[in-house]
C-alpha positions as a Python dict, from the first residue, in 0.01 Angstrom:
ca = {
    (1, 'R'): (0, 0, 0),
    (2, 'A'): (324, 278, 73),
    (3, 'M'): (449, 204, -251),
    (4, 'G'): (150, 191, -399),
    (5, 'V'): (124, 561, -321),
    (6, 'A'): (493, 599, -346),
    (7, 'E'): (412, 536, -730),
    (8, 'K'): (184, 822, -759),
    (9, 'I'): (357, 1121, -625),
    (10, 'L'): (640, 1101, -866),
    (11, 'P'): (467, 1262, -1115),
    (12, 'V'): (423, 1568, -918),
    (13, 'M'): (906, 1543, -841),
    (14, 'D'): (872, 1549, -1278),
    (15, 'A'): (636, 1847, -1274),
    (16, 'V'): (859, 2042, -998),
    (17, 'D'): (1146, 1956, -1171),
    (18, 'A'): (1046, 2052, -1548),
    (19, 'A'): (909, 2404, -1321),
    (20, 'L'): (1283, 2400, -1232),
    (21, 'K'): (1413, 2395, -1555),
    (22, 'H'): (1232, 2615, -1680),
    (23, 'S'): (1255, 2873, -1387),
    (24, 'P'): (1500, 2797, -1195),
    (25, 'E'): (1566, 3100, -1018),
    (26, 'D'): (1191, 3074, -929),
    (27, 'E'): (1137, 3069, -557),
    (28, 'G'): (804, 2953, -496),
    (29, 'I'): (944, 2682, -690),
    (30, 'M'): (1243, 2584, -542),
    (31, 'S'): (1088, 2606, -215),
    (32, 'L'): (782, 2316, -301),
    (33, 'A'): (1119, 2116, -430),
    (34, 'R'): (1264, 2159, -103),
    (35, 'A'): (953, 2015, 42),
    (36, 'L'): (850, 1768, -135),
    (37, 'K'): (1209, 1633, -161),
    (38, 'S'): (1187, 1681, 207),
    (39, 'S'): (838, 1466, 225),
    (40, 'F'): (1028, 1208, -5),
    (41, 'D'): (1310, 1191, 224),
    (42, 'E'): (1066, 1100, 552),
    (43, 'I'): (923, 858, 326),
    (44, 'G'): (1194, 637, 197),
    (45, 'I'): (1189, 823, -132),
    (46, 'T'): (1545, 827, -294),
    (47, 'K'): (1633, 1002, -637),
    (48, 'I'): (1838, 743, -823),
    (49, 'E'): (2152, 911, -915),
    (50, 'S'): (2247, 945, -1264),
    (51, 'V'): (2477, 1134, -1470),
    (52, 'G'): (2937, 1048, -1452),
    (53, 'Q'): (2801, 710, -1311),
    (54, 'P'): (2835, 346, -1510),
    (55, 'L'): (2500, 199, -1684),
    (56, 'N'): (2337, -23, -1431),
    (57, 'P'): (2004, -229, -1551),
    (58, 'M'): (1818, -236, -1248),
    (59, 'L'): (1871, 109, -1221),
    (60, 'H'): (1893, 246, -1562),
    (61, 'N'): (1673, 236, -1894),
    (62, 'A'): (1950, 389, -2172),
    (63, 'I'): (1677, 549, -2388),
    (64, 'Q'): (2021, 659, -2606),
    (65, 'V'): (2299, 593, -2704),
    (66, 'I'): (2582, 852, -2810),
    (67, 'D'): (2936, 929, -2952),
    (68, 'A'): (3147, 971, -2620),
    (69, 'P'): (3235, 1298, -2551),
    (70, 'E'): (3584, 1362, -2457),
    (71, 'N'): (3759, 1174, -2121),
    (72, 'T'): (3397, 1017, -2095),
    (73, 'A'): (3404, 626, -2143),
    (74, 'S'): (3196, 421, -2275),
    (75, 'G'): (2858, 358, -2106),
    (76, 'T'): (2905, 635, -1890),
    (77, 'I'): (2568, 846, -1805),
    (78, 'V'): (2590, 1162, -1964),
    (79, 'E'): (2195, 1277, -1933),
    (80, 'E'): (1974, 1228, -1784),
    (81, 'M'): (1587, 1238, -1882),
    (82, 'Q'): (1364, 1147, -1650),
    (83, 'S'): (1483, 1114, -1272),
    (84, 'G'): (1458, 706, -1161),
    (85, 'Y'): (1349, 661, -730),
    (86, 'M'): (1380, 405, -512),
    (87, 'F'): (1157, 325, -248),
    (88, 'G'): (1395, 167, 28),
    (89, 'D'): (1545, -119, -149),
    (90, 'T'): (1337, -113, -442),
    (91, 'V'): (1279, 58, -741),
    (92, 'L'): (1014, 247, -779),
    (93, 'R'): (1112, 371, -1151),
    (94, 'T'): (1424, 301, -1332),
    (95, 'A'): (1588, 653, -1448),
    (96, 'M'): (1593, 733, -1871),
    (97, 'V'): (1919, 832, -1913),
    (98, 'V'): (2178, 919, -2191),
    (99, 'V'): (2467, 630, -2231),
    (100, 'A'): (2812, 670, -2372),
    (101, 'K'): (2918, 453, -2626),
}
């Protein structure tokens, strides 16, 4: 039951992330993002680290492969298209990522 509730909250975080990308200086959006992250922390929802990490199919869904930028190892995540989240030790949603080849 708790996992189902957690999964339903993810689109709210996605919307807040999108709003932050569009208006990174907006104090209201930043405050909302901090409050939501604090709630996630209390519940036990954590963001999966992606950019700069090696691709892990258990945590990441590679949706695009690009030529490796300079000084980037093959198989390294270079961009995150959608954040992934864990609920404790369980993957709620894998991160959608772009990987260097």
